[in-house]
KEMARGU-398795 format. One record per residue: residue number from 1; residue in three letters; z, x, y of N, C-alpha, C in turn. Coordinates in Angstrom, 3 decimals, padded with zeros to 6 digits. Each point is the difference from the previous one (the first is absolute). Layout:
% KEMARGU-398795
node num: NUM | residu: Ala | n.up: Z | n.east: X | n.north: Y | ca.up: Z | ca.east: X | ca.north: Y | c.up: Z | c.east: X | c.north: Y
...
//
This chain:
% KEMARGU-398795
node num: 1 | residu: Met | n.up: -031.175 | n.east: 001.167 | n.north: -170.308 | ca.up: 000.290 | ca.east: 001.415 | ca.north: -000.141 | c.up: -000.949 | c.east: 000.608 | c.north: -001.024
node num: 2 | residu: Ser | n.up: -000.481 | n.east: 001.157 | n.north: 000.267 | ca.up: -000.971 | ca.east: 000.670 | ca.north: -000.864 | c.up: 000.679 | c.east: 000.630 | c.north: -001.208
node num: 3 | residu: Asp | n.up: -000.744 | n.east: 000.036 | n.north: -001.121 | ca.up: 000.511 | ca.east: 000.641 | ca.north: -001.210 | c.up: -000.189 | c.east: 001.505 | c.north: 000.041
node num: 4 | residu: Lys | n.up: -000.758 | n.east: 000.454 | n.north: 000.980 | ca.up: -000.258 | ca.east: 001.440 | ca.north: 000.086 | c.up: 001.252 | c.east: 000.727 | c.north: 000.470
node num: 5 | residu: Ser | n.up: 000.259 | n.east: 001.134 | n.north: -000.608 | ca.up: 001.131 | ca.east: 000.804 | ca.north: 000.452 | c.up: -000.410 | c.east: 000.822 | c.north: 001.213
node num: 6 | residu: Leu | n.up: 000.978 | n.east: 000.465 | n.north: 000.720 | ca.up: -000.286 | ca.east: 000.836 | ca.north: 001.166 | c.up: -000.629 | c.east: 001.309 | c.north: -000.444
node num: 7 | residu: Arg | n.up: -000.937 | n.east: 000.472 | n.north: 000.773 | ca.up: -000.657 | ca.east: 001.265 | ca.north: -000.308 | c.up: 000.723 | c.east: 001.142 | c.north: 000.674
node num: 8 | residu: Asp | n.up: 000.083 | n.east: 001.098 | n.north: -000.691 | ca.up: 000.552 | ca.east: 001.212 | ca.north: 000.582 | c.up: -001.174 | c.east: 000.786 | c.north: 000.564
node num: 9 | residu: Leu | n.up: -000.162 | n.east: -000.041 | n.north: 001.302 | ca.up: -001.150 | ca.east: 000.631 | ca.north: 000.636 | c.up: 000.033 | c.east: 001.517 | c.north: -000.074
node num: 10 | residu: Arg | n.up: 001.158 | n.east: 000.558 | n.north: -000.317 | ca.up: 000.088 | ca.east: 001.453 | ca.north: -000.094 | c.up: -000.729 | c.east: 000.534 | c.north: -001.219
node num: 11 | residu: Thr | n.up: -000.162 | n.east: -000.813 | n.north: -001.026 | ca.up: -000.620 | ca.east: 000.502 | ca.north: -001.222 | c.up: -001.464 | c.east: -000.388 | c.north: -000.129
node num: 12 | residu: Glu | n.up: -000.421 | n.east: -001.053 | n.north: 000.681 | ca.up: -001.393 | ca.east: -000.408 | ca.north: -000.091 | c.up: -000.906 | c.east: 000.945 | c.north: 000.774
node num: 13 | residu: Asn | n.up: -001.088 | n.east: 000.374 | n.north: -000.624 | ca.up: -001.007 | ca.east: 000.850 | ca.north: 000.640 | c.up: 000.573 | c.east: 001.290 | c.north: 000.553
node num: 14 | residu: Ser | n.up: 001.124 | n.east: 000.422 | n.north: -000.523 | ca.up: 000.586 | ca.east: 001.233 | ca.north: 000.527 | c.up: -000.563 | c.east: 001.207 | c.north: -000.734
node num: 15 | residu: Gln | n.up: -000.229 | n.east: 001.022 | n.north: 000.758 | ca.up: -000.495 | ca.east: 001.263 | ca.north: -000.530 | c.up: 001.202 | c.east: 000.898 | c.north: -000.261
node num: 16 | residu: Pro | n.up: -000.104 | n.east: 000.891 | n.north: -000.972 | ca.up: 001.106 | ca.east: 000.942 | ca.north: -000.184 | c.up: 000.161 | c.east: 000.868 | c.north: 001.246
node num: 17 | residu: Ala | n.up: 001.236 | n.east: 000.382 | n.north: 000.266 | ca.up: 000.271 | ca.east: 000.849 | ca.north: 001.162 | c.up: -000.768 | c.east: 001.311 | c.north: -000.143
node num: 18 | residu: Pro | n.up: -000.533 | n.east: 000.516 | n.north: 001.105 | ca.up: -000.737 | ca.east: 001.259 | ca.north: -000.091 | c.up: 000.928 | c.east: 001.140 | c.north: -000.406
node num: 19 | residu: Lys | n.up: -000.527 | n.east: 000.902 | n.north: -000.772 | ca.up: 000.768 | ca.east: 001.175 | ca.north: -000.427 | c.up: 000.043 | c.east: 001.005 | c.north: 001.143
node num: 20 | residu: Ile | n.up: 001.138 | n.east: 000.630 | n.north: 000.152 | ca.up: 000.144 | ca.east: 001.042 | ca.north: 001.016 | c.up: -000.369 | c.east: 001.328 | c.north: -000.647
node num: 21 | residu: Val | n.up: -000.839 | n.east: 000.752 | n.north: 000.676 | ca.up: -000.393 | ca.east: 001.318 | ca.north: -000.483 | c.up: 000.823 | c.east: 001.029 | c.north: 000.767
node num: 22 | residu: Phe | n.up: 000.798 | n.east: 000.748 | n.north: -000.739 | ca.up: 000.891 | ca.east: 000.995 | ca.north: 000.603 | c.up: -000.637 | c.east: 001.370 | c.north: -000.045
node num: 23 | residu: Pro | n.up: 000.304 | n.east: 000.879 | n.north: 000.947 | ca.up: 000.772 | ca.east: -000.222 | ca.north: 001.226 | c.up: -000.812 | c.east: -000.807 | c.north: 001.004
node num: 24 | residu: Cys | n.up: 000.719 | n.east: -000.692 | n.north: 000.893 | ca.up: -000.658 | ca.east: -000.799 | ca.north: 001.028 | c.up: 000.905 | c.east: -000.166 | c.north: 001.211
node num: 25 | residu: Asp | n.up: -000.618 | n.east: -000.350 | n.north: 001.122 | ca.up: 000.774 | ca.east: -000.354 | ca.north: 001.186 | c.up: 000.529 | c.east: -001.409 | c.north: -000.231
node num: 26 | residu: Tyr | n.up: 001.293 | n.east: -000.201 | n.north: 000.221 | ca.up: 000.644 | ca.east: -001.273 | ca.north: -000.300 | c.up: 000.811 | c.east: -000.434 | c.north: 001.219
node num: 27 | residu: Pro | n.up: -000.487 | n.east: -001.017 | n.north: 000.729 | ca.up: 000.724 | ca.east: -000.448 | ca.north: 001.195 | c.up: 001.221 | c.east: -000.830 | c.north: -000.376
node num: 28 | residu: Leu | n.up: 001.083 | n.east: 000.189 | n.north: 000.735 | ca.up: 001.237 | ca.east: -000.742 | ca.north: -000.204 | c.up: 000.482 | c.east: -000.567 | c.north: 001.324
node num: 29 | residu: Lys | n.up: 000.582 | n.east: -001.181 | n.north: -000.068 | ca.up: 000.703 | ca.east: -000.591 | ca.north: 001.131 | c.up: 001.382 | c.east: -000.339 | c.north: -000.539
node num: 30 | residu: Ile | n.up: 001.016 | n.east: 000.636 | n.north: 000.549 | ca.up: 001.376 | ca.east: -000.140 | ca.north: -000.480 | c.up: 000.799 | c.east: -000.701 | c.north: 001.098
node num: 31 | residu: Val | n.up: 000.566 | n.east: -001.174 | n.north: -000.332 | ca.up: 000.692 | ca.east: -000.820 | ca.north: 000.985 | c.up: 001.496 | c.east: -000.031 | c.north: -000.292
node num: 32 | residu: Gly | n.up: 000.793 | n.east: 000.199 | n.north: 001.056 | ca.up: 001.454 | ca.east: -000.059 | ca.north: -000.116 | c.up: 000.627 | c.east: -000.352 | c.north: 001.331
node num: 33 | residu: Asp | n.up: 001.325 | n.east: -000.049 | n.north: 000.026 | ca.up: 000.708 | ca.east: -000.277 | ca.north: 001.242 | c.up: -000.200 | c.east: 001.153 | c.north: 000.980
node num: 34 | residu: Ala | n.up: -000.184 | n.east: -000.338 | n.north: 001.260 | ca.up: -000.196 | ca.east: 001.015 | ca.north: 001.042 | c.up: 001.345 | c.east: 000.605 | c.north: 000.362
node num: 35 | residu: Thr | n.up: 000.318 | n.east: 001.109 | n.north: -000.634 | ca.up: 001.214 | ca.east: 000.748 | ca.north: 000.308 | c.up: -000.412 | c.east: 001.399 | c.north: 000.428
node num: 36 | residu: Pro | n.up: 000.856 | n.east: 000.706 | n.north: 000.735 | ca.up: -000.383 | ca.east: 001.323 | ca.north: 000.498 | c.up: -000.391 | c.east: 000.999 | c.north: -001.101
node num: 37 | residu: Asp | n.up: 000.560 | n.east: -000.144 | n.north: -001.197 | ca.up: -000.283 | ca.east: 000.973 | ca.north: -001.056 | c.up: -000.906 | c.east: -000.522 | c.north: -001.110
node num: 38 | residu: Phe | n.up: -000.616 | n.east: -001.181 | n.north: 000.187 | ca.up: -000.868 | ca.east: -000.567 | ca.north: -001.037 | c.up: -001.160 | c.east: 000.940 | c.north: -000.326
node num: 39 | residu: Gln | n.up: -000.714 | n.east: 000.450 | n.north: 001.009 | ca.up: -001.158 | ca.east: 000.856 | ca.north: -000.231 | c.up: 000.402 | c.east: 001.292 | c.north: -000.702
node num: 40 | residu: Ala | n.up: 001.085 | n.east: 000.621 | n.north: 000.419 | ca.up: 000.452 | ca.east: 001.257 | ca.north: -000.609 | c.up: 000.345 | c.east: -000.203 | c.north: -001.481
node num: 41 | residu: Ala | n.up: 000.638 | n.east: -001.122 | n.north: -000.318 | ca.up: 000.370 | ca.east: -000.272 | ca.north: -001.392 | c.up: -001.237 | c.east: -000.192 | c.north: -000.874
node num: 42 | residu: Ile | n.up: -000.997 | n.east: -000.682 | n.north: 000.527 | ca.up: -001.219 | ca.east: -000.249 | ca.north: -000.766 | c.up: -000.809 | c.east: 001.290 | c.north: -000.149
node num: 43 | residu: Val | n.up: -000.072 | n.east: 000.791 | n.north: 001.047 | ca.up: -000.711 | ca.east: 001.280 | ca.north: -000.071 | c.up: 000.632 | c.east: 000.901 | c.north: -001.060
node num: 44 | residu: Glu | n.up: 001.311 | n.east: -000.020 | n.north: -000.111 | ca.up: 000.683 | ca.east: 000.798 | ca.north: -001.013 | c.up: -000.445 | c.east: -000.409 | c.north: -001.409
node num: 45 | residu: Val | n.up: -000.116 | n.east: -001.306 | n.north: -000.240 | ca.up: -000.465 | ca.east: -000.494 | ca.north: -001.303 | c.up: -001.455 | c.east: 000.409 | c.north: -000.230
node num: 46 | residu: Leu | n.up: -000.829 | n.east: -000.150 | n.north: 001.014 | ca.up: -001.415 | ca.east: 000.366 | ca.north: -000.132 | c.up: -000.155 | c.east: 001.490 | c.north: -000.316
node num: 47 | residu: Lys | n.up: 000.761 | n.east: 000.838 | n.north: 000.676 | ca.up: -000.079 | ca.east: 001.443 | ca.north: -000.253 | c.up: 000.417 | c.east: 000.348 | c.north: -001.424
node num: 48 | residu: Ala | n.up: 000.930 | n.east: -000.760 | n.north: -000.569 | ca.up: 000.467 | ca.east: 000.265 | ca.north: -001.357 | c.up: -001.051 | c.east: -000.363 | c.north: -001.056
node num: 49 | residu: His | n.up: -000.918 | n.east: -000.906 | n.north: 000.333 | ca.up: -000.964 | ca.east: -000.491 | ca.north: -000.987 | c.up: -001.455 | c.east: 000.375 | c.north: 000.274
node num: 50 | residu: Val | n.up: -000.275 | n.east: 000.487 | n.north: 001.199 | ca.up: -001.380 | ca.east: 000.321 | ca.north: 000.372 | c.up: -000.069 | c.east: 001.458 | c.north: 000.424
node num: 51 | residu: Pro | n.up: -000.499 | n.east: 000.866 | n.north: -000.878 | ca.up: -000.096 | ca.east: 001.431 | ca.north: 000.343 | c.up: -000.821 | c.east: 000.211 | c.north: 001.278
node num: 52 | residu: Gly | n.up: 000.532 | n.east: 000.820 | n.north: 000.886 | ca.up: -000.709 | ca.east: 000.329 | ca.north: 001.239 | c.up: 000.018 | c.east: -001.089 | c.north: 001.050
node num: 53 | residu: Phe | n.up: 000.852 | n.east: -000.997 | n.north: -000.162 | ca.up: 000.050 | ca.east: -001.088 | ca.north: 000.973 | c.up: 000.464 | c.east: 000.519 | c.north: 001.354
node num: 54 | residu: Glu | n.up: -000.702 | n.east: -000.395 | n.north: 001.043 | ca.up: 000.335 | ca.east: 000.398 | ca.north: 001.377 | c.up: 000.547 | c.east: -001.213 | c.north: 000.745
node num: 55 | residu: Asp | n.up: 001.235 | n.east: 000.120 | n.north: 000.517 | ca.up: 000.617 | ca.east: -001.154 | ca.north: 000.649 | c.up: -000.660 | c.east: -000.410 | c.north: 001.310
node num: 56 | residu: Asp | n.up: -000.824 | n.east: 000.862 | n.north: 000.569 | ca.up: -000.682 | ca.east: -000.373 | ca.north: 001.239 | c.up: -001.196 | c.east: -000.921 | c.north: -000.248
node num: 57 | residu: Thr | n.up: -000.269 | n.east: -000.341 | n.north: -001.254 | ca.up: -001.090 | ca.east: -000.926 | ca.north: -000.318 | c.up: 000.475 | c.east: -001.450 | c.north: -000.030
node num: 58 | residu: Val | n.up: 001.285 | n.east: -000.235 | n.north: 000.240 | ca.up: 000.574 | ca.east: -001.345 | ca.north: -000.037 | c.up: -000.175 | c.east: -000.671 | c.north: 001.359
node num: 59 | residu: Thr | n.up: -000.470 | n.east: -001.244 | n.north: -000.033 | ca.up: -000.100 | ca.east: -000.803 | ca.north: 001.210 | c.up: 001.002 | c.east: -001.136 | c.north: -000.103
node num: 60 | residu: Ala | n.up: 000.865 | n.east: -000.127 | n.north: 000.995 | ca.up: 001.021 | ca.east: -001.050 | ca.north: 000.008 | c.up: -000.401 | c.east: -001.105 | c.north: 000.972
node num: 61 | residu: Val | n.up: 000.144 | n.east: -001.250 | n.north: -000.467 | ca.up: -000.303 | ca.east: -001.158 | ca.north: 000.829 | c.up: 001.179 | c.east: -000.961 | c.north: -000.093
node num: 62 | residu: Asp | n.up: 000.580 | n.east: -000.339 | n.north: 001.158 | ca.up: 001.116 | ca.east: -000.945 | ca.north: 000.036 | c.up: -000.530 | c.east: -001.427 | c.north: 000.016
node num: 63 | residu: Ser | n.up: 000.778 | n.east: -000.919 | n.north: -000.578 | ca.up: -000.377 | ca.east: -001.406 | ca.north: 000.033 | c.up: 000.129 | c.east: -000.532 | c.north: 001.427
node num: 64 | residu: Arg | n.up: -000.534 | n.east: -001.164 | n.north: 000.218 | ca.up: -000.023 | ca.east: -000.574 | ca.north: 001.338 | c.up: 001.399 | c.east: -000.089 | c.north: 000.616
node num: 65 | residu: Lys | n.up: 000.974 | n.east: -000.401 | n.north: -000.807 | ca.up: 001.370 | ca.east: -000.137 | ca.north: 000.511 | c.up: 000.833 | c.east: 001.255 | c.north: -000.225
node num: 66 | residu: Gly | n.up: -000.581 | n.east: 001.022 | n.north: -000.627 | ca.up: 000.695 | ca.east: 001.264 | ca.north: -000.183 | c.up: 000.982 | c.east: 000.038 | c.north: -001.153
node num: 67 | residu: Arg | n.up: -000.004 | n.east: -001.024 | n.north: -000.837 | ca.up: 000.952 | ca.east: -000.036 | ca.north: -001.119 | c.up: -000.479 | c.east: 000.831 | c.north: -001.186
node num: 68 | residu: Phe | n.up: -001.309 | n.east: 000.036 | n.north: -000.204 | ca.up: -000.572 | ca.east: 000.725 | ca.north: -001.123 | c.up: -000.892 | c.east: 001.134 | c.north: 000.487
node num: 69 | residu: Gln | n.up: -000.239 | n.east: 000.944 | n.north: -000.900 | ca.up: -000.908 | ca.east: 001.099 | ca.north: 000.302 | c.up: -000.893 | c.east: 000.207 | c.north: -001.216
node num: 70 | residu: Ser | n.up: -001.280 | n.east: 000.208 | n.north: 000.251 | ca.up: -000.899 | ca.east: 000.337 | ca.north: -001.099 | c.up: -000.490 | c.east: 001.420 | c.north: 000.193
node num: 71 | residu: Leu | n.up: 000.012 | n.east: 000.728 | n.north: -001.089 | ca.up: -000.483 | ca.east: 001.378 | ca.north: 000.010 | c.up: -001.317 | c.east: 000.016 | c.north: -000.753
node num: 72 | residu: Arg | n.up: -001.013 | n.east: 000.548 | n.north: 000.622 | ca.up: -001.315 | ca.east: 000.071 | ca.north: -000.620 | c.up: -000.333 | c.east: 001.459 | c.north: -000.254
node num: 73 | residu: Val | n.up: -000.456 | n.east: 000.240 | n.north: -001.226 | ca.up: -000.302 | ca.east: 001.359 | ca.north: -000.400 | c.up: -001.042 | c.east: -000.045 | c.north: -001.113
node num: 74 | residu: Thr | n.up: -000.799 | n.east: 001.017 | n.north: -000.100 | ca.up: -000.922 | ca.east: 000.142 | ca.north: -001.120 | c.up: 000.407 | c.east: 001.251 | c.north: -000.754
node num: 75 | residu: Ile | n.up: 000.275 | n.east: -000.176 | n.north: -001.294 | ca.up: 000.417 | ca.east: 001.125 | ca.north: -000.834 | c.up: -001.139 | c.east: 000.367 | c.north: -000.949
node num: 76 | residu: Thr | n.up: 000.100 | n.east: 001.170 | n.north: -000.595 | ca.up: -000.909 | ca.east: 000.370 | ca.north: -001.075 | c.up: 000.709 | c.east: -000.345 | c.north: -001.302
node num: 77 | residu: Ala | n.up: -000.459 | n.east: -001.078 | n.north: -000.622 | ca.up: 000.589 | ca.east: -000.445 | ca.north: -001.264 | c.up: -000.638 | c.east: 000.776 | c.north: -001.140
node num: 78 | residu: Thr | n.up: 000.840 | n.east: 000.494 | n.north: -000.909 | ca.up: -000.507 | ca.east: 000.815 | ca.north: -001.105 | c.up: 000.044 | c.east: -000.711 | c.north: -001.344
node num: 79 | residu: Ser | n.up: 000.803 | n.east: -001.072 | n.north: -000.108 | ca.up: 000.069 | ca.east: -000.748 | ca.north: -001.264 | c.up: 000.697 | c.east: -001.330 | c.north: 000.216
node num: 80 | residu: Asn | n.up: -000.193 | n.east: -000.894 | n.north: -000.943 | ca.up: 000.688 | ca.east: -001.285 | ca.north: 000.050 | c.up: 001.513 | c.east: 000.205 | c.north: -000.146
node num: 81 | residu: Asp | n.up: 000.392 | n.east: 000.954 | n.north: -000.833 | ca.up: 001.426 | ca.east: 000.304 | ca.north: -000.169 | c.up: 000.626 | c.east: 000.429 | c.north: 001.327
node num: 82 | residu: Gln | n.up: -000.714 | n.east: 000.815 | n.north: 000.759 | ca.up: 000.500 | ca.east: 000.436 | ca.north: 001.302 | c.up: 000.236 | c.east: -001.206 | c.north: 000.909
node num: 83 | residu: Leu | n.up: -000.958 | n.east: -000.917 | n.north: 000.038 | ca.up: 000.134 | ca.east: -001.177 | ca.north: 000.854 | c.up: 001.166 | c.east: -000.876 | c.north: -000.437
node num: 84 | residu: Gln | n.up: 000.137 | n.east: -000.212 | n.north: -001.301 | ca.up: 001.091 | ca.east: -000.835 | ca.north: -000.506 | c.up: 001.365 | c.east: 000.615 | c.north: 000.328
node num: 85 | residu: Thr | n.up: 000.108 | n.east: 001.300 | n.north: -000.156 | ca.up: 001.253 | ca.east: 000.700 | ca.north: 000.311 | c.up: 000.291 | c.east: -000.060 | c.north: 001.501
node num: 86 | residu: Leu | n.up: -001.036 | n.east: 000.168 | n.north: 000.807 | ca.up: 000.159 | ca.east: -000.089 | ca.north: 001.453 | c.up: 000.477 | c.east: -001.382 | c.north: 000.400
node num: 87 | residu: Phe | n.up: -000.640 | n.east: -001.045 | n.north: -000.517 | ca.up: 000.397 | ca.east: -001.371 | ca.north: 000.337 | c.up: 001.442 | c.east: -000.264 | c.north: -000.423
node num: 88 | residu: Ala | n.up: 000.394 | n.east: 000.476 | n.north: -001.180 | ca.up: 001.375 | ca.east: -000.188 | ca.north: -000.480 | c.up: 000.993 | c.east: 000.713 | c.north: 000.917
node num: 89 | residu: Ser | n.up: -000.337 | n.east: 001.200 | n.north: 000.439 | ca.up: 000.889 | ca.east: 000.756 | ca.north: 000.887 | c.up: 000.117 | c.east: -000.660 | c.north: 001.366
node num: 90 | residu: Leu | n.up: -001.100 | n.east: -000.536 | n.north: 000.507 | ca.up: 000.051 | ca.east: -000.708 | ca.north: 001.278 | c.up: 000.892 | c.east: -001.236 | c.north: -000.116
node num: 91 | residu: Lys | n.up: -000.149 | n.east: -000.739 | n.north: -001.089 | ca.up: 000.827 | ca.east: -001.180 | ca.north: -000.227 | c.up: 001.472 | c.east: 000.385 | c.north: -000.135
node num: 92 | residu: Ala | n.up: 000.272 | n.east: 001.114 | n.north: -000.671 | ca.up: 001.373 | ca.east: 000.445 | ca.north: -000.254 | c.up: 000.740 | c.east: 000.365 | c.north: 001.285
node num: 93 | residu: Thr | n.up: -000.708 | n.east: 000.263 | n.north: 001.087 | ca.up: 000.674 | ca.east: 000.316 | ca.north: 001.252 | c.up: 000.775 | c.east: -001.202 | c.north: 000.533
node num: 94 | residu: Gly | n.up: -000.411 | n.east: -001.196 | n.north: -000.404 | ca.up: 000.627 | ca.east: -001.212 | ca.north: 000.498 | c.up: -000.383 | c.east: -000.338 | c.north: 001.430
node num: 95 | residu: Arg | n.up: -000.946 | n.east: 000.762 | n.north: 000.537 | ca.up: -000.391 | ca.east: -000.177 | ca.north: 001.403 | c.up: -001.403 | c.east: -000.559 | c.north: 000.150
node num: 96 | residu: Val | n.up: -000.741 | n.east: -000.028 | n.north: -001.092 | ca.up: -001.400 | ca.east: -000.420 | ca.north: 000.051 | c.up: -000.091 | c.east: -001.462 | c.north: -000.435
node num: 97 | residu: His | n.up: -000.619 | n.east: -000.803 | n.north: 000.852 | ca.up: -000.190 | ca.east: -001.416 | ca.north: -000.315 | c.up: -001.304 | c.east: -000.220 | c.north: -000.758
node num: 98 | residu: Met | n.up: -001.016 | n.east: 000.809 | n.north: 000.311 | ca.up: -001.314 | ca.east: -000.240 | ca.north: -000.573 | c.up: -000.841 | c.east: 001.267 | c.north: 000.078
node num: 99 | residu: Val | n.up: -000.824 | n.east: 000.209 | n.north: -001.033 | ca.up: -000.980 | ca.east: 001.086 | ca.north: 000.028 | c.up: -001.354 | c.east: -000.621 | c.north: -000.293
node num: 100 | residu: Leu | n.up: -000.931 | n.east: 000.229 | n.north: 000.888 | ca.up: -001.365 | ca.east: -000.527 | ca.north: -000.161 | c.up: -000.965 | c.east: 001.142 | c.north: -000.124
//
C-alpha cells in the first residue's frame, strides 16, 4: 500500500471560477415533476425576480418517461444577489429538483 494520500482532483490545477459581468444573459434549466401547473408556478417565480420577464420565452421539455419536466429559459441577470434570491425562491416552491 502506498504512503501517498489520495489527491483531491478538484483543487489541483484548478482555475478560479470566471467572474460574471452584470447585466448579462443567463441561461437556466429548471427541473421538476411534470405536473399540469409546474410551468405556471415557475413562471410566477421568474416574473417576481426578473423585471420584464416574458413567459413565452420558456421552453418545456418532458423526460423520456414523462415523469419530469425541464424548463429552459434565458434571463437578464442584473446581480449576484438577484440570482441567489431567485434560486432560493425556486427551491422554496418545493417543486424544483434541480437548477442548472
